[in-house]
Each structure stands twice: as structure tokens, then as C-alpha cells.
N, C-alpha and C positions, 0 to 999 in steps of 0.2 A: 850637633843635635844630641841631647841627653837621652839615652835609652835605658829604661829601668831594667832591673834583673828579672822582673816578671815577664818582660817582653823578650829580653836577650836569650833566655834559656830555651825559647821555642823556635829560634831561628835555625834554619838548616845550613848545611855547608854551602858556602858561596852566596848566601842570602844576605842582602844589605837593606837597611831601612831607608826609604826615600822620604817618608812623611809619617808623623805620629801625632795624634791629637785626641783630646777628650770630648765627650758630649758637654754641652753647656747646661748649667743649672736651670731648673724650671720649677714652677709651682703647679700643683695639681689643678688649680682653678684658673690658670692662665688661659687665654683665648684658645690656644692651640691644643690644650689638653683637657679642658673641662668637660667636653662632650664624652670622651672616653671614661673619665672619672665618674661622671653622673650615671653612665650606663652600668658600670661596675657596681656602684652603690645601689642602683635600682634593682639589679638582679640579686644582690645580697639581701635587700629588704624583702624581695619577693620570696626567696628561698626561706628566709626567716619566718615569714607569715605562713608559708606552706608547711614547714616542718613543725614549728611550735604550735601553730593553730590546728594543724591536722592531728597532732598528738593530743592536744587538749580536747578537741571535738570527739576523738575516738574514746577517750576516757569518760567523757560526760555521757556519750550515747550508750556506752556499755556499763556504766556505773562502776568504773574502775578507778582505784585510787591514783591520783596524779602524783607521780614521783619527781621531786625536784631534780634528781640526778639525771633522769631521762630528759627532762626539759633542758637541762644544761647541755647535754650531748647534742640535742637538736639545734641548740643555738651556736654550737661551735662552727659549723660550716658557714653560716652567714657572717659570723664574726671574722673568720679567715678571709672571706671574700671582701668584707669591708676594708680590711687591712691590706689587701693585695695591691692596690695602686700605690700605697705608701712604701710597701716592701719593694715593689718593682722600681720605684723612683730611686730608692737607696742603692739598689743593685746597678742601675744604669750609671749612677754617679761614680761607681768604681771601675767602669769600663775604660779601656784604652783602645782606640782604633789605630791600626798600623797598616801602612802600604809599604811593601818591600818590592824588590825587583822581580819577585816571583808570585807573591800572594797578597791577599788582603786578610788581615787577622783582626779578630775582636778578642781582646785579652781582658780577663777579670783580674785587675791588680789587687794584691793582698789576699787572693783566694787560696784554696788548698793547693799544694804543690802538684797534685795529680789532676787539677782542673785544666784540661786541654783547651786551648783557644778555639773559637770557631774560625775556620780557615778555608778560603776559596781561591784557587789558582786564578791569576789574571786572565789566562786564556779561556777560562770557563765561565766568565761573568756574562758575556754577551751584550747586555744592555744595562745602563744605569739610568734610573729615573730620579730627577731632582725635584723635591717638593718643598714648598714654603712651610716652615714650622712657626716659631715665634718671630717677633720682629728682630731682624738681624741674624736669624738662624735658618737652617734648612735641614731636611732629612733626605738621605740617599738610599734608594732601594737598589741593591746590586743583584742582578739576576732576575729573569722574568718570573721565576717561581714565587717571588715576593709581591708581584704587581697586583694580584687579586685580593691581597689581605686588606681588610678595612683599617682605617686609621687607628682604631682603638686597639688593634693587634700589633702595632709597630713597636711598642715598648717591649713586648714579649719576644718579638722577632729579633730585636736588637740584642737581647740577652742570650737567646738560645740559637738563633739562626734558623734557616729553613734547611732541613736535611732529610736524608733517607738512611735507614739502618741496613747494614748488610748482615749476613749470617753470623759474622764474627762480632756483631754488635758495635762495629766501628761506624761512626757517622760519616757519611759523605755529604758535604754541604753543597746545596744547589743555589742558595741565595743568602745574602746578609743584608742587614740594615744598619747604616750609620746614622744614629738617631740624634736629632737636635744639635748638630755641629754649627759652628759659626759660618756665616756666608763666605768669609775669606778662606776658611779651611775647606769648605765645599768646593770653592773655585780651585784650590790647590789640588784636591783629590781628583777632580774632573780633568785637570791639566795633566796629571800623571797617568790617568786611565784612558785618555782619549785615543791613544795609539792601539788600544786593545779592544775597546768597546764602543757601542753607539750611545751617545749621551742624549737623553730626552729631558729637557728642562721645562717642566710644567709651569714654572713661574713666568715664562715668557709667552705663554699661550693665552 
């Protein structure tokens, strides 16, 4: 099994990789992703109307000159929100999911050398929930702390994980999401984890 340097540098002493795989490519308007995309775009449009429309109405009501620069600033937030699904999709594409004999890692390949992976010890996962994603793919929620997250939040959780910060600003991860992996990879991961966790496969319910 080929292990990239982006993964290898984060392995601890005595830690060996048992499986490694990427998320599968997806389109924003595919069946499994379009609802989350439309919700993001809806809120972007709503914020745009609120900020730009609110500033315009304020200027008109108080007979204040409308400044294009301020209008532009008001438009920045909704534009960022409009781009967010595209940016998240590109970030997910660079992720690498790794199962070792000790941990599950989510590594951002090609990122900054200081970008630590999201890491969760096998003994602290507890339960894994398997959900259908696109045709031939599935998404794995690792740890009960991810179970209440709505589907539109799964991409974000895949990127940053579910965590709590300590006084030293170190992140302690309580849950991870392996987003949109192939069904065969999902079966391989569950096979490796079944000795440590309870597997809930919602596709069979």
C-alpha cells in the first residue's frame, strides 16, 4: 500500500496504516448533495437581500447618498456564502482518510506542513453510522457526537471534524466523518473497525 508523505509524517511510533482511501468526486447538484447546495444558496440570497436591500432602504429613508463601496461590502458576505459549497467541495477532494492500528485520521493532502490531521483513537469512536450517499458511495459518521448533524453539515464535518478545545487550544476530536467514500471502501473500513465499535448501517433499515 502506497502511503504519501502527507500521511506518513503524522504516524506515531509503532503506528501502521491498515487502510487508506479518498472521498469520491461528486457534483453539487447530484441527488445526494443538491439539497445542501440549494440551502446554502438560499441563505446567501437571503443575506444579500437583507444587507444590500437594508442599506438601500436606509439611505432612501434618510435621504443619504448611496455609496457603491458600501454596497460592495454588503455584497461580500452573500458572495462568500454562494462560493462556500464550491470551496468545500474542492477541500474535500484533497482529503485522505486513513485507518491505522491505533487511530482514524483525516489528512488534508498538499496542505500546509503545520496542518494537523483530524485524529480519533479507535477506542474512543464508540459507534459508526453508515449512510447512503450517491449511487455506489456511502458516508460514515464516526462517533455519536456527529449523529445529530444534518446532512448539509456533513461536508463541513468531513473537513474539520467534531472537536472540543482545551485550555491549550489543542483540539480533542470526538467524532469524524468519512464523506462520500465508495461502498467497497466503506465495507473495508467497517471490517477493520468492527472489533472496536458498534456498526449501524442505515442502508439496511
